[in-house]
C-alpha positions in Angstrom: -73.5 41.4 -26.9 -76.5 39.5 -26.0 -77.5 36.7 -28.2 -81.3 37.3 -28.8 -82.9 33.9 -29.3 -86.1 34.4 -32.3 -88.5 32.6 -31.0 -88.5 34.1 -26.8 -92.6 34.8 -27.9 -93.3 31.3 -28.6 -95.6 31.5 -32.2 -94.3 30.9 -35.4 -94.8 33.3 -38.0 -93.5 32.9 -41.5 -91.7 36.6 -41.8 -88.6 39.0 -42.4 -88.8 39.5 -38.4 -86.6 42.6 -39.2 -85.5 45.7 -36.5 -83.0 48.2 -37.0 -79.5 47.9 -36.7 -77.1 50.2 -35.0 -73.5 49.7 -36.0 -71.7 49.2 -32.9 -73.5 46.0 -33.4 -73.1 45.4 -36.3 -70.0 42.3 -36.5 -70.2 39.8 -33.6 -66.9 38.9 -32.4 -66.3 36.5 -29.7 -64.2 34.2 -26.9 -64.4 31.8 -29.9 -63.1 34.9 -32.3 -59.5 33.2 -33.1 -60.7 29.3 -33.4 -63.3 30.5 -35.7 -61.2 32.3 -38.3 -58.7 29.3 -38.4 -61.7 27.2 -38.7 -62.8 29.4 -42.1 -59.0 29.4 -43.1 -58.6 25.8 -43.6 -62.0 25.6 -45.4 -60.8 28.3 -47.5 -57.0 26.3 -48.2 -59.1 22.5 -48.5 -62.3 23.7 -50.3 -62.6 27.3 -51.7 -64.6 26.6 -55.0 -66.7 25.4 -52.4 -67.1 28.4 -49.5 -65.9 30.9 -52.1 -67.7 31.9 -54.8 -67.9 36.0 -57.3 -69.0 36.4 -60.1 -67.0 39.8 -62.3 -70.4 41.7 -61.1 -69.0 41.3 -57.5 -65.7 42.7 -57.7 -66.7 46.7 -56.9 -68.9 45.8 -54.3 -66.4 43.2 -52.9 -63.9 45.9 -52.5 -66.1 48.1 -50.9 -66.9 46.1 -48.5 -63.0 45.5 -47.7 -62.6 48.9 -47.5 -65.7 49.7 -45.0 -64.1 46.6 -43.0 -60.5 48.4 -42.9 -61.8 51.3 -41.3 -64.4 50.0 -39.4 -63.0 46.4 -37.5 -59.5 48.5 -35.7 -62.1 51.2 -34.6 -64.5 49.2 -33.2 -62.9 46.5 -32.1 -58.8 48.5 -31.2 -58.3 44.7 -29.0 -58.6 42.5 -32.0 -57.3 44.6 -35.1 -54.5 47.1 -35.4 -54.9 49.6 -39.3 -51.0 50.6 -40.6 -50.8 52.4 -43.2 -52.3 49.7 -46.1 -52.0 47.2 -44.1 -54.5 45.7 -41.4 -53.6 43.5 -38.4 -55.6 39.9 -37.2 -54.4 40.5 -33.6 -55.6 37.3 -31.9 -54.0 35.0 -35.2 -51.2 37.4 -35.8 -51.8 37.8 -39.8 -51.1 40.9 -41.4 -52.8 41.5 -44.9 -52.0 43.9 -47.2 -55.4 44.9 -48.3 -54.1 46.4 -51.7 -51.9 43.4 -52.6 -53.3 41.1 -50.9 -53.9 37.9 -54.2 -56.9 37.2 -53.1 -60.5 38.4 -54.5 -61.9 41.5 -52.0 -64.4 39.6 -50.7 -62.3 36.9 -50.0 -60.4 38.8 -48.1 -63.3 40.9 -46.3 -64.4 37.1 -45.1 -61.3 36.0 -43.4 -61.6 39.2 -41.0 -64.1 38.1 -39.1 -66.0 35.2 -37.9 -69.0 36.5 -40.1 -70.5 34.8 -43.3 -70.8 37.2 -46.4 -73.2 37.5 -49.5 -73.9 40.1 -51.9 -76.7 41.0 -53.0 -76.3 43.1 -56.4 -79.7 44.9 -58.1 -80.8 43.9 -61.8 -83.5 43.0 -64.2 -84.6 40.3 -62.5 -84.4 41.4 -58.7 -81.5 41.5 -56.0 -79.0 38.3 -57.4 -76.0 36.8 -55.3 -73.3 38.4 -56.7 -70.3 36.5 -54.7 -70.4 34.8 -51.1 -68.1 33.7 -49.1 -69.5 31.2 -46.6 -68.1 28.8 -44.7 -70.7 28.1 -42.5 -74.0 26.8 -44.7 -76.6 25.3 -43.4 -77.1 21.9 -45.7 -76.7 24.9 -49.0 -74.7 25.2 -51.5 -73.3 28.4 -52.7 -72.1 27.7 -55.9 -75.7 26.9 -56.4 -77.2 30.0 -55.7 -74.8 32.0 -57.5 -76.3 33.9 -59.8 -79.5 33.5 -58.4 -82.1 36.0 -58.1 -84.2 35.9 -54.4 -86.7 33.8 -55.2 -84.4 31.5 -56.4 -82.2 30.9 -53.2 -85.0 31.0 -51.3 -86.8 28.6 -53.2 -86.5 25.6 -50.6 -88.1 27.5 -47.7 -91.2 26.6 -47.3 -94.0 29.1 -47.7 -91.5 32.0 -48.7 -93.1 32.0 -52.7 -96.5 32.7 -51.3 -95.9 34.7 -48.6 -92.2 36.7 -48.2 -91.4 37.2 -51.4 -92.9 40.4 -52.1 -92.2 41.5 -48.6 -88.5 41.2 -49.4 -88.1 42.3 -52.9 -89.9 45.2 -51.9 -87.5 45.4 -48.5 -84.1 45.2 -50.6 -85.7 47.8 -53.3 -86.3 50.4 -50.6 -83.5 49.7 -48.0 -81.7 53.1 -47.5 -77.8 52.8 -46.8 -78.3 54.9 -43.5 -80.7 52.1 -42.4 -79.8 48.9 -41.6 -81.8 46.3 -40.1 -80.9 42.7 -38.3 -82.8 39.2 -37.9 -82.4 36.2 -36.4 -82.8 32.7 -38.3 -82.9 28.9 -36.3 -82.9 25.2 -36.9 -82.2 22.1 -35.0 -78.9 20.0 -35.9 -77.6 17.0 -34.8 -74.4 18.0 -35.3 -72.1 20.9 -33.3 -70.2 21.7 -36.9 -70.7 24.7 -38.3 -69.8 24.0 -41.6 -72.6 21.9 -43.1 -72.8 21.5 -46.5 -76.2 19.2 -48.2 -73.8 16.6 -48.2 -74.1 16.3 -44.6 -77.9 16.1 -44.6 -79.4 14.8 -41.4 -79.1 11.0 -40.6 -81.9 10.7 -38.1 -80.1 8.7 -35.0 -83.4 5.9 -33.2 -81.2 6.4 -29.7 -82.3 10.8 -29.3 -85.0 10.5 -27.0 -86.5 13.0 -24.0 -83.3 12.3 -21.3 -80.5 12.7 -24.1 -82.0 15.3 -26.4 -80.3 18.8 -24.4 -76.3 16.6 -25.0 -77.2 15.1 -28.4 -78.8 18.4 -30.6 -77.9 21.8 -30.7 -80.0 25.1 -31.4 -78.1 27.0 -34.8 -78.7 31.1 -34.5 -78.4 32.6 -37.4 -77.8 36.4 -36.8 -78.4 38.2 -40.1 -78.0 41.7 -41.4 -78.8 43.7 -44.0 -76.7 46.7 -45.1 -76.8 48.5 -48.2 -73.1 49.7 -49.7 -74.0 53.1 -50.2 -71.6 53.2 -53.9 -72.2 49.4 -55.6 -76.1 50.4 -54.3 -75.6 46.3 -53.7 -76.9 44.7 -50.3 -74.2 43.1 -47.7 -75.8 40.2 -46.3 -74.3 38.9 -43.6 -74.4 35.9 -41.7 -73.2 34.8 -38.2 -73.8 31.9 -37.2 -74.2 31.0 -33.5 -74.6 27.0 -32.5 -75.5 25.7 -28.7 -76.9 22.3 -27.1 -80.2 22.9 -26.0 -79.0 21.5 -22.8 -77.7 25.7 -22.4 -81.6 27.1 -22.7 -82.9 28.2 -20.0 -86.5 27.1 -19.0 -88.0 30.0 -20.4 -86.3 29.7 -23.3 -87.2 25.2 -23.4 -91.6 26.6 -22.4 -91.1 29.1 -25.8 -89.2 26.9 -28.3 -91.8 23.6 -27.3 -94.7 26.6 -27.8 -93.1 27.0 -31.2 -92.2 23.7 -32.0 -95.8 22.6 -31.8 -96.9 24.8 -34.2 -94.7 24.7 -36.8 -96.0 23.2 -40.3 -94.6 20.0 -41.2 -92.6 21.7 -44.5 -91.4 23.5 -41.8 -90.7 20.8 -39.4 -88.3 19.3 -41.8 -86.2 22.2 -43.5 -85.3 22.8 -40.5 -84.1 19.6 -38.9 -86.8 18.9 -35.9 -89.1 16.1 -37.9 -87.3 13.4 -36.8 -86.4 14.6 -33.2 -90.2 16.1 -32.8 -91.0 14.1 -30.2 -88.0 13.6 -28.1 -87.1 17.3 -28.8 -90.9 18.2 -27.1 -90.4 16.0 -24.5 -86.7 17.4 -23.0 -88.0 20.8 -23.4 -91.2 20.6 -21.3 
């Protein structure tokens, strides 16, 4: 499964950027599968209240997600998962989960099976609201603070969202069908390869990062996001697969495109994407 960089055309636009999702590529396990699940397991043990949260109305949708994973994963990735009756074995981590009596909330268990973070959006009078989430790898946002909020509240920190994207996003959620899942990608620049970035880890600009070392000191953080309506509860499952790679891993074509986009970013967006403190160093390196 090839990683698609979301800036390869070299143009900055605030847009949804959606594309049809082939269900064979719904979830993306890779060579870091066991390590990523171990990192999730540690976070869910040590900081459970920060990385998992659910409202009562998310329970049924969580069960639907877990049932979908229990069917999909062993069929699509037979080398990683094995289904035996009501048990699911995760082969690389040697874990066996009772799908009916795990002692965990259904979405909590579902989040422990895959590298993706999971969010459940439920329709209501205010539009779609976040009713449950297993988010071990946030990009400096708090799941607990977002729980229960509608889409516009969740995305309030995104510069320009209320003006340019709120309407299109609401219409997209209303029209999404269970047989037409979609995907999109998002990106940011960070000064750490750490996957777990709660709000308390806000970037502290490092003055010694410049055009000579930015390739090793700064990382590109890509989020591959999928959106799929659940056929029974009609909730929307939003998955976030976070991939972090050093800038030095980009080829010249990707560096050129990224430099072009960075030059076009509005200042507020550059701050939101953690780029503002390093814009000069980034452009010097990429060019």
